[in-house]
DSSP file (Angstrom, degrees, kcal/mol; ACC not computed):
  #  RESIDUE AA STRUCTURE BP1 BP2  ACC     N-H-->O    O-->H-N    N-H-->O    O-->H-N    TCO  KAPPA ALPHA  PHI   PSI    X-CA   Y-CA   Z-CA
    1    1 A M     >        0   0    0      0, 0.0     4,-1.9     0, 0.0     5,-0.1   0.000 360.0 360.0 360.0 -42.3  -13.9  -28.0  -27.7
    2    2 A K  H  >  +     0   0    0      2,-0.2     4,-2.7     1,-0.2     5,-0.2   0.871 360.0  55.1 -72.2 -38.1  -13.0  -27.7  -24.0
    3    3 A L  H  > S+     0   0    0      1,-0.2     4,-2.6     2,-0.2    -1,-0.2   0.909 107.6  47.3 -61.1 -43.9   -9.3  -28.2  -25.1
    4    4 A S  H  > S+     0   0    0      2,-0.2     4,-2.6     1,-0.2    -1,-0.2   0.906 111.5  50.8 -59.8 -43.1   -9.3  -25.3  -27.5
    5    5 A V  H  X S+     0   0    0     -4,-1.9     4,-2.2     2,-0.2    -2,-0.2   0.937 111.0  49.1 -58.6 -49.9  -11.0  -23.0  -24.9
    6    6 A S  H  X S+     0   0    0     -4,-2.7     4,-2.3     1,-0.2    -2,-0.2   0.933 111.9  49.8 -62.3 -40.1   -8.3  -24.0  -22.3
    7    7 A I  H  X S+     0   0    0     -4,-2.6     4,-2.4     1,-0.2    -2,-0.2   0.943 109.4  51.1 -60.3 -46.8   -5.5  -23.2  -24.8
    8    8 A L  H  X S+     0   0    0     -4,-2.6     4,-1.8     1,-0.2    -1,-0.2   0.796 109.0  49.7 -66.1 -30.7   -7.0  -20.0  -25.6
    9    9 A L  H  X S+     0   0    0     -4,-2.2     4,-2.2     2,-0.2    -1,-0.2   0.891 110.1  51.1 -65.0 -41.6   -7.2  -19.0  -22.0
   10   10 A V  H  X S+     0   0    0     -4,-2.3     4,-2.1     2,-0.2    -2,-0.2   0.946 111.5  47.8 -64.1 -45.2   -3.6  -19.9  -21.4
   11   11 A L  H  X S+     0   0    0     -4,-2.4     4,-2.0     1,-0.2    -1,-0.2   0.931 110.7  51.9 -61.0 -47.0   -2.5  -17.9  -24.4
   12   12 A A  H  X S+     0   0    0     -4,-1.8     4,-2.4     1,-0.2    -1,-0.2   0.856 109.0  50.4 -48.1 -45.2   -4.6  -15.0  -23.1
   13   13 A A  H  X S+     0   0    0     -4,-2.2     4,-2.8     2,-0.2    -1,-0.2   0.866 108.9  51.2 -66.4 -39.9   -3.0  -15.2  -19.7
   14   14 A V  H  X S+     0   0    0     -4,-2.1     4,-1.0     2,-0.2    -2,-0.2   0.863 110.2  49.5 -73.4 -34.5    0.5  -15.2  -21.2
   15   15 A V  H  < S+     0   0    0     -4,-2.0    -2,-0.2    -5,-0.2    -1,-0.2   0.895 113.5  45.4 -67.5 -43.9   -0.3  -12.1  -23.3
   16   16 A I  H  < S+     0   0    0     -4,-2.4    -2,-0.2     1,-0.2    -1,-0.2   0.896 113.3  49.2 -73.6 -34.5   -1.7  -10.2  -20.4
   17   17 A V  H  < S+     0   0    0     -4,-2.8     2,-0.8    -5,-0.2    -1,-0.2   0.722  82.7 104.7 -72.4 -17.6    1.2  -11.2  -18.0
   18   18 A E     <  +     0   0    0     -4,-1.0     2,-0.2    -3,-0.2    -4,-0.0  -0.522  47.9 131.4 -72.8 108.5    4.0  -10.2  -20.4
   19   19 A C        -     0   0    0     -2,-0.8    60,-0.1     2,-0.1    -2,-0.0  -0.767  63.8-111.3-141.1-177.0    5.3   -6.9  -19.0
   20   20 A S        +     0   0    0     58,-0.2     2,-0.2    -2,-0.2    62,-0.2  -0.183  60.0 138.6-118.9  43.8    8.7   -5.5  -18.3
   21   21 A H        -     0   0    0     52,-0.1     2,-0.5    53,-0.1    52,-0.2  -0.550  44.0-141.5 -71.8 153.2    8.6   -5.3  -14.4
   22   22 A T  E     +A   72   0A   0     50,-2.9    50,-2.9    -2,-0.2     2,-0.4  -0.989  22.7 175.2-119.8 119.2   11.8   -6.3  -12.7
   23   23 A F  E     +A   71   0A   0     -2,-0.5     2,-0.4    48,-0.2    48,-0.2  -0.993   5.8 166.1-118.5 129.3   11.5   -8.3   -9.5
   24   24 A M  E     -A   70   0A   0     46,-2.1    46,-2.4    -2,-0.4     2,-0.1  -0.999  52.7 -10.6-142.9 143.0   14.7   -9.6   -7.8
   25   25 A G  E    S-A   69   0A   0     -2,-0.4     2,-0.3    44,-0.3    44,-0.3  -0.415  94.9 -60.5  69.8-143.8   15.1  -11.0   -4.2
   26   26 A T        -     0   0    0     42,-1.4    87,-0.1    87,-0.1    42,-0.1  -0.949  24.2-168.5-141.0 155.0   12.3  -10.6   -1.7
   27   27 A S    >   +     0   0    0     -2,-0.3     3,-1.6    42,-0.1     2,-0.2   0.338  53.1 123.5-115.1  -6.0   10.3   -7.8   -0.1
   28   28 A V  T 3  S-     0   0    0      1,-0.3    -2,-0.1     3,-0.0     0, 0.0  -0.417  92.5 -14.7 -70.6 126.7    8.7  -10.0    2.5
   29   29 A Q  T 3  S+     0   0    0     -2,-0.2    -1,-0.3     1,-0.2    -2,-0.0   0.763 106.1 127.7  53.6  32.2    9.4   -8.8    6.1
   30   30 A R    <   -     0   0    0     -3,-1.6     2,-0.3    38,-0.0    -1,-0.2  -0.914  63.9-118.3-114.8 140.9   12.2   -6.5    4.8
   31   31 A P        -     0   0    0      0, 0.0    83,-2.3     0, 0.0     2,-0.5  -0.588  28.6-117.4 -74.4 137.3   12.3   -2.7    5.6
   32   32 A L  E     +B  113   0A   0     -2,-0.3    81,-0.2    81,-0.2     3,-0.1  -0.647  34.8 176.9 -75.2 120.8   12.1   -0.4    2.5
   33   33 A V  E     +     0   0A   0     79,-2.9     2,-0.3    -2,-0.5    80,-0.2   0.610  62.3  14.1-102.7 -18.6   15.3    1.6    2.4
   34   34 A Y  E     +B  112   0A   0     78,-1.6    78,-2.7    20,-0.0     2,-0.4  -0.961  53.6 179.0-158.7 139.6   14.7    3.6   -0.9
   35   35 A H  E     +B  111   0A   0     -2,-0.3     2,-0.3    76,-0.2    76,-0.2  -0.989  11.8 166.8-140.6 141.5   11.9    4.5   -3.1
   36   36 A H  E     -B  110   0A   0     74,-2.0    74,-3.3    -2,-0.4     2,-0.8  -0.995  30.4-142.2-152.2 142.3   12.2    6.6   -6.2
   37   37 A N  E     -B  109   0A   0     -2,-0.3     2,-0.9    72,-0.2    72,-0.2  -0.893  23.3-156.1-113.9 111.5    9.9    7.3   -9.2
   38   38 A A  E     +B  108   0A   0     70,-2.4    70,-1.9    -2,-0.8     2,-0.4  -0.714  19.8 170.9 -81.4  98.3   12.3    7.6  -12.2
   39   39 A Q  E     +B  107   0A   0     -2,-0.9     2,-0.3    68,-0.2    68,-0.2  -0.933   2.0 165.2-116.1 132.4   10.6    9.7  -14.9
   40   40 A Y  E     -B  106   0A   0     66,-2.4    66,-2.3    -2,-0.4     8,-0.1  -0.987  34.0-110.3-147.6 149.6   12.5   10.9  -18.0
   41   41 A S        -     0   0    0     -2,-0.3     2,-0.2    64,-0.2    63,-0.1  -0.267  37.1 -96.6 -74.9 164.5   11.1   12.3  -21.2
   42   42 A S        -     0   0    0     61,-0.1     2,-0.4    63,-0.1    63,-0.2  -0.472  23.9-140.1 -80.8 144.4   11.2   10.7  -24.6
   43   43 A K    >   -     0   0    0      3,-0.5     3,-1.5    61,-0.4    60,-0.4  -0.934  34.3-102.6-105.9 135.8   13.7   11.2  -27.3
   44   44 A V  T 3  S-     0   0    0     -2,-0.4     3,-0.1     1,-0.3    59,-0.1  -0.385  96.3 -16.2 -62.7 121.9   12.5   11.3  -30.9
   45   45 A F  T 3  S+     0   0    0     -2,-0.2     2,-0.3     1,-0.2    -1,-0.3   0.607 119.4 100.7  57.0  17.2   13.1    8.0  -32.8
   46   46 A R  S <  S-     0   0    0     -3,-1.5    57,-2.5    55,-0.1    -3,-0.5  -0.919  75.7-115.8-128.6 159.3   15.6    6.9  -30.1
   47   47 A K  E     -D  102   0B   0     -2,-0.3     2,-0.5    55,-0.2    55,-0.2  -0.775  30.5-133.5 -89.1 129.3   15.6    4.6  -27.0
   48   48 A R  E     -     0   0B   0     53,-0.6    52,-2.2    -2,-0.4     2,-0.5  -0.677  22.0-168.7 -91.6 128.7   16.2    6.6  -23.7
   49   49 A I  E     +D   99   0B   0     -2,-0.5     2,-0.3    50,-0.2    50,-0.2  -0.958  12.4 169.1-117.7 115.6   18.9    4.8  -21.5
   50   50 A E  E     -D   98   0B   0     48,-2.3    48,-3.2    -2,-0.5     2,-0.4  -0.970  22.1-144.6-129.9 150.9   19.2    6.1  -17.9
   51   51 A N  E     -D   97   0B   0     -2,-0.3     2,-0.5    46,-0.2    46,-0.2  -0.921   4.6-161.7-114.4 138.9   21.1    4.7  -14.9
   52   52 A L  E     -D   96   0B   0     44,-2.6    44,-3.3    -2,-0.4     2,-0.4  -0.981  11.2-166.0-118.3 123.7   19.9    4.9  -11.1
   53   53 A Y  E     +D   95   0B   0     -2,-0.5     2,-0.4    42,-0.2    42,-0.2  -0.943   8.6 178.4-108.3 129.9   22.7    4.4   -8.7
   54   54 A Y  E     -D   94   0B   0     40,-2.6    40,-2.4    -2,-0.4     2,-0.4  -0.999   4.0-179.3-131.9 129.6   21.8    3.6   -4.9
   55   55 A A  E     -D   93   0B   0     -2,-0.4    38,-0.2    38,-0.2     3,-0.1  -0.998  33.7-113.6-130.1 133.2   24.3    3.0   -2.1
   56   56 A M        -     0   0    0     36,-2.9     2,-0.1    -2,-0.4    36,-0.1  -0.270  42.8-104.7 -56.9 134.6   23.4    2.2    1.4
   57   57 A P        -     0   0    0      0, 0.0     2,-1.8     0, 0.0     5,-0.1  -0.408  27.3-119.2 -66.1 142.3   24.5    5.1    3.7
   58   58 A A        +     0   0    0     -3,-0.1     5,-0.0    -2,-0.1    -2,-0.0  -0.565  63.6 135.2 -82.6  75.2   27.6    4.2    5.8
   59   59 A V    >   -     0   0    0     -2,-1.8     3,-2.0     1,-0.1     4,-0.3  -0.914  69.1-109.7-126.8 154.5   26.0    4.6    9.2
   60   60 A P  G >  S+     0   0    0      0, 0.0     3,-1.2     0, 0.0    -1,-0.1   0.793 116.3  61.0 -53.4 -29.0   26.4    2.3   12.3
   61   61 A S  G 3  S+     0   0    0      1,-0.3    -3,-0.1     3,-0.0     0, 0.0   0.755 105.0  48.7 -74.2 -19.0   22.7    1.2   11.9
   62   62 A N  G X  S+     0   0    0     -3,-2.0     3,-1.8    -5,-0.1    -1,-0.3   0.304  77.8 134.3 -94.8   7.3   23.5   -0.2    8.4
   63   63 A F  T <  S+     0   0    0     -3,-1.2     3,-0.1    -4,-0.3    -5,-0.0  -0.398  82.0   1.7 -62.0 122.2   26.5   -2.1    9.4
   64   64 A G  T 3  S+     0   0    0      1,-0.3     2,-0.3    -2,-0.2    -1,-0.3   0.434 100.0 128.6  82.2  -3.4   26.4   -5.6    7.9
   65   65 A R    <   -     0   0    0     -3,-1.8    -1,-0.3    27,-0.0     2,-0.3  -0.646  34.2-178.5 -88.2 143.8   23.0   -4.9    6.1
   66   66 A V        -     0   0    0     48,-0.4     2,-0.3    -2,-0.3    26,-0.2  -0.879  38.9 -79.2-132.3 167.2   22.8   -5.7    2.3
   67   67 A I        +     0   0    0     24,-3.2    23,-2.6    21,-0.4    24,-0.3  -0.554  41.6 176.1 -72.8 129.0   20.1   -5.3   -0.4
   68   68 A Q        +     0   0    0     45,-3.3   -42,-1.4     1,-0.3     2,-0.3   0.677  62.0  20.0-103.1 -31.4   17.6   -8.1   -0.1
   69   69 A G  E     -AC  25 113A   0     44,-1.9    44,-2.3   -44,-0.3     2,-0.4  -0.993  51.3-166.6-146.5 149.6   15.0   -7.0   -2.8
   70   70 A I  E     -AC  24 112A   0    -46,-2.4   -46,-2.1    -2,-0.3     2,-0.5  -0.982  10.0-178.3-137.1 117.7   14.7   -4.8   -5.9
   71   71 A L  E     +AC  23 111A   0     40,-3.6    40,-2.8    -2,-0.4     2,-0.5  -0.984   3.1 177.4-122.0 128.2   11.4   -4.0   -7.4
   72   72 A A  E     -AC  22 110A   0    -50,-2.9   -50,-2.9    -2,-0.5     2,-0.5  -0.963  10.7-163.5-127.9 115.5   11.1   -1.9  -10.6
   73   73 A F  E     - C   0 109A   0     36,-2.7    36,-2.3    -2,-0.5     2,-1.0  -0.838  17.6-135.9-101.1 129.5    7.6   -1.3  -11.9
   74   74 A D  E >   - C   0 108A   0     -2,-0.5     3,-0.8    34,-0.2    34,-0.2  -0.722  18.6-172.4 -79.5 104.4    7.2   -0.1  -15.5
   75   75 A L  T 3  S+     0   0    0     32,-2.6    -1,-0.2    -2,-1.0    33,-0.1   0.682  83.1  58.0 -73.1 -16.9    4.4    2.7  -15.1
   76   76 A T  T 3  S-     0   0    0     31,-0.6    -1,-0.2    29,-0.1     3,-0.1   0.647  95.7-141.4 -81.8 -17.3    4.2    3.0  -18.9
   77   77 A F    <   +     0   0    0     -3,-0.8     2,-0.1     1,-0.1    -2,-0.1   0.915  60.5 122.7  47.2  50.2    3.3   -0.7  -19.5
   78   78 A S  S    S-     0   0    0    -58,-0.1   -58,-0.2    23,-0.0    -1,-0.1  -0.294  84.2 -77.7-114.9-163.4    5.4   -0.6  -22.5
   79   79 A G  S    S+     0   0    0     -2,-0.1   -60,-0.0    -3,-0.1    20,-0.0   0.227  80.5 136.2 -90.4  16.8    8.4   -2.7  -23.6
   80   80 A A        -     0   0    0     25,-0.1     2,-0.3    27,-0.1    20,-0.2  -0.116  39.8-152.3 -58.2 162.9   10.7   -0.7  -21.4
   81   81 A S  E     -E   99   0B   0     18,-2.1    18,-2.8     2,-0.0     2,-0.4  -0.988  14.8-159.9-143.1 149.1   13.2   -2.7  -19.4
   82   82 A A  E     +E   98   0B   0     -2,-0.3     2,-0.3    16,-0.2    16,-0.2  -0.997  18.8 175.2-126.2 127.6   15.1   -2.4  -16.1
   83   83 A N  E     -E   97   0B   0     14,-2.0    14,-3.4    -2,-0.4     2,-0.5  -0.997  32.3-123.2-142.1 143.8   18.4   -4.5  -15.4
   84   84 A V  E     +E   96   0B   0     -2,-0.3    12,-0.2    12,-0.2     3,-0.1  -0.729  29.9 172.5 -80.6 122.9   21.0   -4.6  -12.6
   85   85 A T  E     +     0   0B   0     10,-2.3     2,-0.3    -2,-0.5    -1,-0.2   0.677  67.1  17.9-100.7 -31.9   24.4   -3.9  -14.1
   86   86 A Q  E    S-E   95   0B   0      9,-1.0     9,-1.8     0, 0.0    -1,-0.3  -0.976 116.8 -14.3-143.6 152.6   26.4   -3.7  -10.8
   87   87 A G  E     +E   94   0B   0     -2,-0.3     2,-0.4     7,-0.2     7,-0.3  -0.199  67.3 140.2  58.6-138.8   25.8   -4.7   -7.3
   88   88 A G    >   +     0   0    0      5,-2.8     3,-2.2   -19,-0.0   -21,-0.4  -0.812  55.5  29.9 109.3-145.7   22.3   -5.7   -6.4
   89   89 A I  T 3  S+     0   0    0     -2,-0.4   -21,-0.2     1,-0.3     3,-0.1  -0.247 129.2  16.4 -59.6 135.5   21.1   -8.7   -4.1
   90   90 A G  T 3  S+     0   0    0    -23,-2.6     2,-0.3     1,-0.3    -1,-0.3   0.466 111.3  91.2  81.9   1.4   23.8   -9.4   -1.5
   91   91 A Y  S <  S-     0   0    0     -3,-2.2   -24,-3.2   -24,-0.3    -1,-0.3  -0.757  78.5-126.3-123.1 167.2   25.7   -6.0   -2.0
   92   92 A N  S    S+     0   0    0     -2,-0.3   -36,-2.9   -26,-0.2     2,-0.3   0.300  91.1  42.2-103.0   9.3   25.2   -2.8   -0.2
   93   93 A F  E     -D   55   0B   0     -5,-0.2    -5,-2.8   -38,-0.2     2,-0.3  -0.976  62.3-160.9-146.6 167.1   24.8   -0.9   -3.6
   94   94 A V  E     -DE  54  87B   0    -40,-2.4   -40,-2.6    -2,-0.3     2,-0.5  -0.994  12.2-155.7-146.5 144.8   23.0   -1.2   -6.9
   95   95 A N  E     -DE  53  86B   0     -9,-1.8   -10,-2.3    -2,-0.3    -9,-1.0  -0.973  19.2-165.3-119.7 105.9   23.2    0.3  -10.5
   96   96 A L  E     -DE  52  84B   0    -44,-3.3   -44,-2.6    -2,-0.5     2,-0.7  -0.851   5.0-155.2-100.5 116.5   19.9   -0.1  -12.2
   97   97 A R  E     -DE  51  83B   0    -14,-3.4   -14,-2.0    -2,-0.6     2,-0.5  -0.816  11.3-165.9 -92.9 117.6   19.9    0.5  -16.0
   98   98 A M  E     -DE  50  82B   0    -48,-3.2   -48,-2.3    -2,-0.7     2,-0.5  -0.920   5.0-173.3-114.4 125.3   16.6    1.6  -17.3
   99   99 A K  E     -DE  49  81B   0    -18,-2.8   -18,-2.1    -2,-0.5   -50,-0.2  -0.975   7.6-153.4-126.3 117.9   15.8    1.5  -21.1
  100  100 A S  E     -     0   0B   0    -52,-2.2     6,-0.1    -2,-0.5     2,-0.1  -0.155  29.4 -91.7 -81.0 171.2   12.7    2.8  -22.8
  101  101 A D  E >   -     0   0B   0      4,-0.4     3,-1.8     1,-0.1   -53,-0.6  -0.412  63.7 -75.5 -72.4 161.9   10.9    1.8  -26.0
  102  102 A R  E 3  S+D   47   0B   0      1,-0.3   -55,-0.2   -55,-0.2    -1,-0.1  -0.494 118.9   0.1 -68.4 122.9   12.0    3.7  -29.1
  103  103 A G  T 3  S+     0   0    0    -57,-2.5     2,-0.3   -60,-0.4    -1,-0.3   0.566 109.8 110.4  79.2   8.0   10.3    7.2  -28.9
  104  104 A A    <   -     0   0    0     -3,-1.8   -61,-0.4   -58,-0.3   -56,-0.4  -0.777  68.3-109.4-118.7 160.5    8.6    6.6  -25.6
  105  105 A K        -     0   0    0     -2,-0.3     2,-0.5   -63,-0.2    -4,-0.4  -0.306  25.8-121.6 -81.8 175.6    9.3    8.0  -22.2
  106  106 A T  E     +B   40   0A   0    -66,-2.3   -66,-2.4    -6,-0.1     2,-0.2  -0.942  34.1 165.3-118.3 128.3   10.7    6.2  -19.2
  107  107 A N  E     +B   39   0A   0     -2,-0.5   -32,-2.6   -68,-0.2   -31,-0.6  -0.706   6.5 165.8-151.7 100.2    8.8    5.9  -16.0
  108  108 A F  E     -BC  38  74A   0    -70,-1.9   -70,-2.4    -2,-0.2     2,-0.6  -0.872  28.8-149.1-113.4 140.5    9.8    3.4  -13.3
  109  109 A D  E     -BC  37  73A   0    -36,-2.3   -36,-2.7    -2,-0.4     2,-0.4  -0.964  27.6-161.1-112.4 114.8    8.7    3.2   -9.7
  110  110 A V  E     -BC  36  72A   0    -74,-3.3   -74,-2.0    -2,-0.6     2,-0.4  -0.837  13.0-175.0-106.8 133.7   11.8    1.7   -8.0
  111  111 A Y  E     -BC  35  71A   0    -40,-2.8   -40,-3.6    -2,-0.4     2,-0.4  -0.995   2.6-170.2-127.8 128.0   11.7   -0.1   -4.5
  112  112 A I  E     -BC  34  70A   0    -78,-2.7   -79,-2.9    -2,-0.4   -78,-1.6  -0.987   6.2-165.9-125.4 132.7   14.9   -1.3   -2.7
  113  113 A Y  E      BC  32  69A   0    -44,-2.3   -45,-3.3    -2,-0.4   -44,-1.9  -0.918 360.0 360.0-117.6 139.9   14.7   -3.4    0.4
  114  114 A A              0   0    0    -83,-2.3   -48,-0.4    -2,-0.4   -82,-0.1   0.414 360.0 360.0-111.9 360.0   17.4   -4.3    3.0
């Protein structure tokens, strides 16, 4: 009896945790250099694909700094996804590809740390 209850709780936790947030690198003790709420409307019967490009400004205070963390939160809590296609951790630029569910809007809260 206890074994079946334990298995049921583990399965429930897996179902609850399954989401499409993207976490790369670290944000601990790192300054936030970019924040953006990427909202795009839905397309009927199609998946919406958008790219977000960020490059660190070329100023003397950013010399030698690279991206240390990328967080992309899916605010629609759907099957949307966010993937890094260029740059990212260890680079001074990033291209983030965001894809929505079929017929759903895209709404990501993006944080970039250096």
